[in-house]
Every structure is written in C-alpha cells, then in structure tokens.
N, C-alpha and C positions, 0 to 999 in steps of 0.2 A: 504494500500500500504506500503510495507516494504522498508526501506531505507538501502542501502548498500554503502560502500565506495570503490571506485575503487583504483587501484594502484597509480593513479595520485592524489588521495586525493579528487576527486569530488564525490559528493553524486549522486547516481542514484537510481531511484525508479523502482521497479518491483513488479509484483504480484506473489504470490506463485503458482498460477494455471498455469502459463506459463513456469515454470522452466524446465519441462520435455517435453514440447510440440514439441521440435525439430525445432522451428522457428529460422531462422538466425537473428542476430541483424543487424541493419543497418537502412537506411532510410525507412520510412513507405511506400513510393511509389516507387517500383522498376520499371524499364523499362521492359515490358513484352517481352518474347521471340519473335523472328521475325514472326513465323507462327501465333501466337496468336495476335500480334499487327496488322497484316495485314490480318486477317481472312476474314473480309468483302470483301476486294479487291480480295483475292484469290477465294472466292466463286463466286463473281460477274464475275471475269475473266473466271472461269471454266464454268459457265452457258453461258457466251458469246460464248466461243469456241464450246461448245456442240451445241448451237443453230445455229451457223454459219456453222459448219460442217454438221449439219442436213439440213440446207438450201442448201448447196453445193450438197449433195448426192441426195436429192429429185429433185432439179432443173436439175441436170445432168440426172436423170432417165427420167424426162419429155422431155428434149431435145433429149435424145437417142430414146425415143419412137416416137417422132414427126419425127425425121430423118428417122427411119425405116418405118414409115407409108408413107413417100414420096419417098421411095426407095433410100435413100441416107445413107451414113455412118456418124457416129458421128464425128464431127470435133471440136477439142479443140479450134481452132482459131475462131470459131463462138460462142462456149460456154462461154469461159472466159470473153470476153467483156460484154456479156449479164449478166453473173453472177455478175461481179463487178458493172455494172450499176444498177441492181436490189438491190444490197447491199447498194450502196450509196444513192439510192432513199429511201430505208427503213430508213437509218440513218438520212437522211435529214428530213424526216417526224417526226421521234422520237425526234430529237434535237429541231426542231421548236416547237413541242408541249411542251417540257420541258422548253424551254426559255420563251414561252408565259406564262406558268403556273407560273414560278418564277417571271418574270418581271411584269406580270399582277397582281399577288397578291401583290407585293411590291407597284405597282402604286395605286391599289385600297385601300391599307392600308394607303398610303400617302394622298390620296384624302379624306379619312375618310368615308369608306363605312359603311353600317349599322352594319356589324359585328364588326368593330373597335369601333364605338360609343357605341355599346351595351356593349362591355367589359369595356369601361371607366365608363359607368353608373353602372355596376356591382361592379367595384372597389370602386366607390364613396359610393354605398350602404353598402358595407362591412365595409368601414372606418367609416361611420356614425354609424353603428351598434356597432362597437368596442368602439367608443367614448361614446355612450349611456350606454354601459355595464360598463364603468368606471365612470359613473356619470358625464360626460362632455356634454356640449351642442354642437352638431355637427355644428350649425350655428356660434358658437363662441368658438372654441376650446382653445383659449388662456386664456379665463376666464375674459377678459377685459369687462367692462360694455358697453352695447350697447346704442347708443344714442336713446332717445325717439322719436318715429315717430309721 
C-alpha cells in the first residue's frame, strides 16, 4: 500500500491497482438508488397487482357467464361487493397463516422445542471440539485444577 500526502498534510493510503478504476472516493457504503433499494417491495407490489387484476378479470368472467346463463345482464352492483368480499376473505386466510407461522415459531422456540435444543447441543459440541483442538479440557476450560471426586 502506497502512502501519499494530501493537500491538508494527512497521509492517505491507496493501492496502485485502483488509481484508474474510475471509482469515486467517499464513504465505503453509499445509499443505493431508490429502485435498487426498494426492488423487493417493487417486485412484490407488481406481483400483487398482477394477481389481483387477474382475480378481478376471471371473477368478472365467471359472474358474467352465470348472469347470462340465468338470462340476466351483468351488474356491477352485484359484482363489486362479491369481488371485495372474496379478496378480503383471501387476505384474511393468508395473514392468519403468516401470523400463526411467525408467532408459533417464536413460541415454540421460546418453549425450547426439539429443534432449538438440538442447535444448542450442536453449538456445545462444536465448542468442545474447538477446545480439544487447542489442547484444552472442555470440562475445565479455565485450566483450574478440578477437585478430586
């Protein structure tokens, strides 16, 4: 690493390989541009809109076919409440499932399910192996003499 002196007299280090790389100097972590920062939300929102519009179109086609089979005309006043009711019913089901998964997993982890105990045992085994590798007794890592039993 080569040392250079800036006009303020402070030494700054740089590597010769980056001199012509075209990188801007500044903080190492810049805030990403808006679309990149929110790309996951944008993709999720787009998928939501596409699926909701698809539900609207296909449910409207079913309602229109049922109305024509009964000799009636399509009525927006009958369709829209049915569409919003089915949408909210679907969302209720999905959110309840998500809440149960998040809350249930947190609760089971807190209770100490077999998965959480297993991971604690694995961590203990890894620590014991590291201590043995360094020539230390896992039962007595401080090296203090153990009382005779």
